C-alpha positions in Angstrom: -37.6 9.1 -24.5 -35.7 10.5 -27.5 -37.2 11.5 -30.1 -38.0 9.7 -33.5 -35.6 10.0 -36.4 -36.4 10.1 -39.7 -35.4 6.8 -41.7 -35.1 6.3 -45.7 -35.1 2.1 -45.0 -38.1 0.7 -47.0 -41.1 -0.7 -44.5 -40.5 -4.2 -43.7 -43.2 -5.9 -46.2 -42.9 -8.6 -48.9 -43.3 -5.9 -51.7 -41.0 -3.5 -50.7 -38.1 -5.8 -49.6 -38.7 -7.8 -53.0 -40.1 -10.9 -51.4 -43.1 -11.6 -53.5 -43.4 -14.6 -55.5 -42.2 -14.6 -58.9 -41.9 -17.1 -61.9 -39.1 -16.7 -64.2 -39.4 -19.3 -67.3 -35.8 -21.5 -68.4 -35.5 -21.4 -72.0 -34.6 -24.9 -73.0 -34.5 -26.4 -76.3 -37.5 -28.3 -75.9 -39.4 -25.1 -75.5 -37.9 -22.6 -77.5 -37.6 -25.1 -80.8 -41.4 -25.5 -80.9 -42.5 -22.3 -80.2 -40.2 -21.3 -83.4 -42.3 -23.7 -85.2 -46.0 -23.2 -84.2 -45.2 -19.4 -84.6 -44.0 -20.1 -88.1 -47.0 -22.4 -89.0 -49.5 -20.2 -87.9 -48.2 -16.9 -89.3 -47.1 -18.1 -92.5 -50.5 -19.5 -93.5 -52.2 -16.2 -92.0 -50.0 -14.0 -94.3 -50.7 -15.7 -97.5 -54.5 -15.5 -96.7 -54.0 -11.9 -95.9 -52.2 -11.5 -99.5 -55.1 -13.4 -100.7 -57.9 -11.1 -99.5 -56.1 -8.2 -100.6 -55.0 -8.9 -103.9 -58.7 -10.1 -104.4 -59.8 -5.9 -103.8 -60.1 -4.1 -107.5 -58.6 -0.9 -107.3 -58.1 1.8 -110.0 -55.9 4.7 -109.7 -55.8 7.9 -111.8 -53.0 10.8 -110.9 -54.9 13.9 -112.8 -52.6 16.1 -110.9 -51.0 18.0 -114.4 -54.3 17.2 -116.6 -55.4 21.4 -116.0 -52.0 22.1 -117.6 -51.2 19.5 -120.1 -50.5 21.0 -124.1 -52.1 21.3 -126.5 -55.2 22.9 -125.5 -57.7 25.5 -127.3 -58.7 27.6 -124.4 -61.9 28.6 -126.9 -62.3 24.9 -127.6 -65.6 23.0 -126.1 -64.8 19.8 -127.6 -62.4 18.0 -125.7 -58.7 16.9 -127.1 -58.3 13.7 -126.0 -54.7 11.9 -125.7 -53.3 9.1 -123.9 -52.2 9.6 -120.0 -48.7 8.4 -119.4 -48.7 4.9 -117.7 -46.9 6.4 -115.0 -50.1 8.3 -113.6 -51.5 4.8 -113.9 -52.0 2.2 -111.2 -54.5 -0.5 -111.4 -55.1 -3.9 -109.4 -57.8 -6.2 -110.4 -58.8 -10.0 -109.6 -58.8 -10.8 -112.7 -56.3 -9.1 -114.9 -56.9 -8.3 -118.2 -54.6 -9.4 -121.4 -54.4 -5.8 -123.1 -52.9 -2.7 -121.1 -55.4 -0.8 -119.4 -56.2 2.3 -121.3 -56.6 5.7 -120.0 -57.3 8.9 -122.3 -57.5 12.4 -120.5 -58.5 16.1 -121.5 -59.4 19.6 -120.1 -62.4 21.7 -121.2 -63.5 25.2 -119.6 -66.7 25.6 -117.5 -68.7 27.4 -115.6 -68.1 26.6 -111.7 -70.6 24.5 -110.8 -71.5 24.9 -107.1 -72.5 28.3 -108.0 -74.3 28.8 -111.2 -74.2 33.4 -110.3 -70.4 33.0 -110.6 -69.5 33.2 -114.5 -65.7 32.5 -113.7 -64.5 30.1 -116.4 -62.8 27.1 -113.8 -60.7 23.9 -115.6 -62.4 20.7 -116.0 -60.6 17.6 -116.6 -62.2 14.8 -118.4 -61.0 10.9 -118.4 -62.1 7.9 -120.0 -60.5 4.6 -118.7 -61.8 1.0 -119.9 -63.1 -1.3 -116.8 -62.1 -4.5 -117.5 -64.1 -6.4 -114.4 -67.0 -6.1 -113.0 -66.8 -4.0 -109.3 -69.5 -5.4 -107.0 -71.0 -3.4 -104.5 -69.8 -1.5 -102.3 -67.7 0.2 -104.6 -65.9 3.1 -103.1 -64.6 6.9 -104.8 -61.8 8.2 -103.3 -59.4 11.1 -103.9 -55.8 10.8 -103.1 -53.4 13.3 -101.7 -49.5 13.2 -101.5 -47.4 15.5 -99.4 -49.9 17.1 -97.6 -49.4 17.5 -94.4 -52.5 17.6 -92.3 -50.6 16.1 -89.0 -48.9 19.8 -88.4 -49.3 20.8 -85.0 -50.6 24.1 -85.8 -53.1 22.9 -88.3 -54.1 19.9 -86.2 -55.8 21.9 -83.4 -56.7 25.1 -85.8 -60.5 25.1 -85.6 -63.1 26.2 -83.0 -65.2 22.7 -82.0 -68.4 25.4 -81.2 -68.6 27.2 -83.7 -68.5 23.8 -85.8 -71.6 22.6 -83.7 -73.6 25.8 -84.8 -73.1 28.0 -81.9 -72.9 31.7 -82.4 -69.1 32.2 -80.9 -68.1 35.4 -80.3 -65.7 37.6 -82.3 -63.4 37.8 -78.9 -63.3 34.0 -77.9 -62.6 33.3 -81.7 -59.4 35.7 -81.7 -58.5 33.8 -78.2 -58.7 30.4 -79.7 -56.8 28.2 -82.2 -57.9 29.6 -85.4 -55.5 32.3 -86.2 -54.2 33.4 -88.5 -57.6 32.1 -89.8 -60.0 33.9 -87.5 -61.3 37.4 -88.1 -61.1 39.6 -91.3 -62.2 43.7 -90.5 -64.1 42.4 -87.6 -65.8 39.8 -89.3 -65.6 36.3 -88.2 -64.5 33.4 -90.7 -66.8 31.0 -90.8 -65.7 28.1 -90.1 -62.5 29.2 -89.0 -58.8 27.8 -88.7 -56.1 26.6 -91.4 -58.3 23.2 -91.9 -61.5 24.6 -93.2 -59.9 27.2 -95.2 -57.4 24.0 -96.8 -60.9 22.3 -97.6 -60.1 20.0 -100.6 -62.4 21.9 -103.6 -61.9 20.1 -106.1 -65.9 18.2 -107.6 -65.7 14.8 -108.7 -68.6 13.9 -110.9 -70.2 10.2 -111.0 -68.6 8.1 -113.6 -70.6 7.7 -117.2 -71.0 4.3 -119.3 -70.6 5.0 -122.2 -72.5 3.1 -125.0 -73.2 0.2 -122.6 -74.0 -2.9 -124.3 -77.9 -4.3 -124.4 -79.1 -1.2 -123.2 -81.6 1.4 -125.1 -79.9 4.3 -123.2 -76.8 5.8 -125.1 -74.9 6.5 -121.9 -75.5 5.6 -118.1 -74.3 7.1 -115.1 -73.3 5.2 -112.5 -73.9 7.5 -109.4 -71.9 7.9 -106.3 -73.8 9.3 -103.3 -72.0 11.2 -100.1 -74.7 9.9 -98.1 -73.2 8.1 -94.9 -69.6 8.7 -96.0 -68.5 10.4 -92.6 -68.0 8.6 -89.7 -71.7 8.9 -87.1 -69.3 9.9 -84.4 -68.0 12.7 -87.0 -71.4 13.8 -88.2 -72.4 14.4 -84.3 -70.0 17.0 -83.8 -71.6 19.4 -87.0 -74.8 21.9 -87.1 -76.0 24.6 -89.1 -74.8 27.9 -87.9 -76.6 30.4 -86.0 -74.6 33.4 -87.1 -76.3 36.0 -89.4 -74.9 36.3 -92.9 -73.8 40.1 -91.8 -71.8 38.4 -88.7 -69.6 35.8 -91.1 -67.2 35.7 -93.9 -65.9 32.9 -95.7 -62.3 31.4 -95.3 -59.8 32.8 -98.1 -59.5 30.0 -100.2 -63.0 29.6 -100.4 -63.4 32.4 -102.7 -64.3 31.0 -106.0 -67.2 29.4 -104.4 -68.3 32.5 -102.5 -66.7 35.1 -104.7 -69.1 38.1 -103.4 -68.8 36.9 -99.8 -72.1 34.8 -97.9 -75.6 36.2 -99.3 -78.8 35.3 -99.1 -78.6 33.7 -102.6 -75.5 31.9 -101.9 -75.9 31.7 -97.8 -73.2 29.8 -95.8 -73.2 26.0 -96.0 -75.1 23.3 -93.1 -71.9 22.0 -91.7 -74.6 19.1 -90.3 -75.3 18.0 -93.8 -72.0 18.7 -95.6 -70.4 15.4 -95.2 -67.6 15.7 -97.7 -66.8 18.5 -95.1 -66.8 16.7 -92.2 -64.5 13.9 -94.1 -62.0 16.4 -94.6 -62.0 17.8 -90.8 -60.7 14.3 -89.8 -56.8 15.0 -90.2 -54.8 12.6 -91.9 -52.1 11.0 -89.9 -50.0 10.6 -92.7 -48.8 13.3 -95.5 -49.9 10.6 -98.0 -53.5 9.7 -97.6 -56.7 9.0 -99.7 -60.2 10.3 -98.3 -63.5 9.0 -98.9 -65.9 11.0 -101.5 -68.6 8.8 -102.8 -70.1 5.2 -102.6 -72.5 3.3 -104.3 -73.7 -0.2 -102.0 -76.2 -1.2 -104.4 -75.3 -1.5 -107.9 -72.2 -3.2 -109.3 -70.0 -1.5 -112.0 -70.1 -2.9 -115.2 -67.4 -3.8 -117.5 -67.2 -1.0 -120.6 -65.5 2.2 -121.1 -66.3 5.2 -118.5 -65.8 8.7 -118.5 -65.5 11.1 -115.2 -65.4 14.5 -115.1 -63.2 16.2 -112.2 -63.6 19.9 -111.8 -60.1 21.1 -110.7 -59.7 23.9 -108.3 -57.4 22.2 -105.4 -53.5 23.4 -106.1 -51.2 20.7 -105.1 -48.2 21.5 -107.6 -47.3 24.2 -105.7 -45.7 22.5 -102.4 -44.4 19.5 -104.7 -47.7 17.3 -104.2 -50.3 15.4 -106.1 -53.8 14.7 -106.4 -55.6 11.2 -108.0 -58.9 9.4 -108.5 -59.1 6.2 -106.7 -62.5 4.2 -107.6 -62.2 0.6 -105.0 -63.7 -2.2 -103.7 -63.6 -3.9 -100.5 -63.1 -7.0 -98.6 -63.9 -7.9 -95.2 -60.5 -6.4 -94.0 -61.0 -3.4 -95.3 -59.4 -1.8 -98.8 -56.3 -2.9 -100.3 -53.0 -3.1 -98.4 -50.5 -5.9 -99.0 -48.0 -4.8 -96.5 -49.9 -6.7 -93.0 -49.9 -9.8 -95.6 -46.2 -9.2 -96.1 -45.6 -8.9 -92.3 -47.3 -11.9 -91.6 -45.7 -14.4 -94.3 -42.0 -12.9 -93.4 -42.2 -13.4 -89.4 -43.7 -17.0 -90.2 -41.1 -17.4 -92.8 -38.2 -16.2 -91.1 -39.5 -18.8 -87.6 -39.5 -21.5 -89.4 -35.8 -20.8 -90.9 -34.5 -20.3 -87.4 -36.1 -23.1 -85.8 -34.6 -25.3 -88.4 -31.1 -24.0 -87.7 -31.1 -24.0 -84.0 -32.7 -27.2 -84.5 -29.9 -28.5 -86.5 -27.6 -27.1 -84.2 -29.0 -28.7 -81.6 -28.9 -32.1 -82.5 -25.2 -31.5 -84.0 -24.4 -30.5 -80.9 -26.1 -30.6 -77.9 -25.3 -28.7 -74.8 -26.6 -29.9 -71.4 -28.7 -28.0 -69.7 -27.2 -26.7 -66.0 -23.7 -27.9 -67.9 -20.8 -26.7 -64.7 -18.1 -27.2 -67.2 -19.4 -24.2 -69.3 -18.7 -22.2 -66.1 -15.7 -19.5 -66.5 -13.7 -21.0 -63.4 -14.2 -24.5 -64.9 -12.8 -24.4 -68.1 -10.0 -22.3 -67.8 -11.3 -18.9 -69.2 -11.9 -15.4 -67.2 -15.3 -13.7 -66.4 -16.3 -10.8 -68.4 -16.0 -8.4 -65.6 -11.8 -9.7 -65.5 -11.2 -9.0 -69.0 
């Protein structure tokens, strides 16, 4: 009996021999032209609706990057020196535009660090006054916006230890073997929380705005409170917990020196990451270099018309890498925040489909072409096939 020889020939099956049943649509004017018009009729009104909804979102964005370095300023003065903010630093969009130009003023004053009363190191505080021309119905959100900050860098994104963030007392050897370098340990003391993301935590403090001299109120000033409860995703809150480290085992990240000038102490203990939602929001890295992150929200009270003053403790440096930082106060729609791109995209596609459908219809009516007409074949009309050219 002759030995079997190996063959590369595919088996005689419908699948391997490409005998499966197939259906390929034949594109004819009767099917293509109505498709263009149907897509246009659906997409164009949908784009208009999306644009209308986006335009009804009220939003105020104030770039305060250069507030802490603007002249003139008396470093010893406790009374702010108010100046009009340049218009290029202000971006606003309100559903009921005001006839007058939006007026924003800024000033800076010296103050002690708010997060550590024992730290008497003076810091700069930026104060901003702005007029709100419309009522912002709840929910109202306050964001900080950063530009040219690449949280999507490969080494930056993975620079953390998940077990340490959960509260586990991860050993020094395990931390050094992980991805936290170069923010893993110093002098055999574990950095908590370790990694580049935690080290670069946004450390400006945005206080709640105050309505100055509200009409019809007995109070001179009324604070419109923003809460930081519930600003992080529920799935993110499950990733963090109170640490099991002892104070003598750990030290704060290098860039946390303003908050912990003497390291972690009994009077100034390490943060409880399980309840620090500002930290949790920061740790969810952004995919683009220009992004905004939620700082606080008010889901109960409307933000009334009037003049507001807000104070921002400015510690986060952005000018050294060519970035900016901004305060954003905004409402939302059922589709989310203000974003006109999707509306313009749907509108553009809808209009383009209608125009193409009209052009192809005119061409078909002017010079129709019979489906399957053999006279258009190259060997029937005296032409040459493309393969012989």
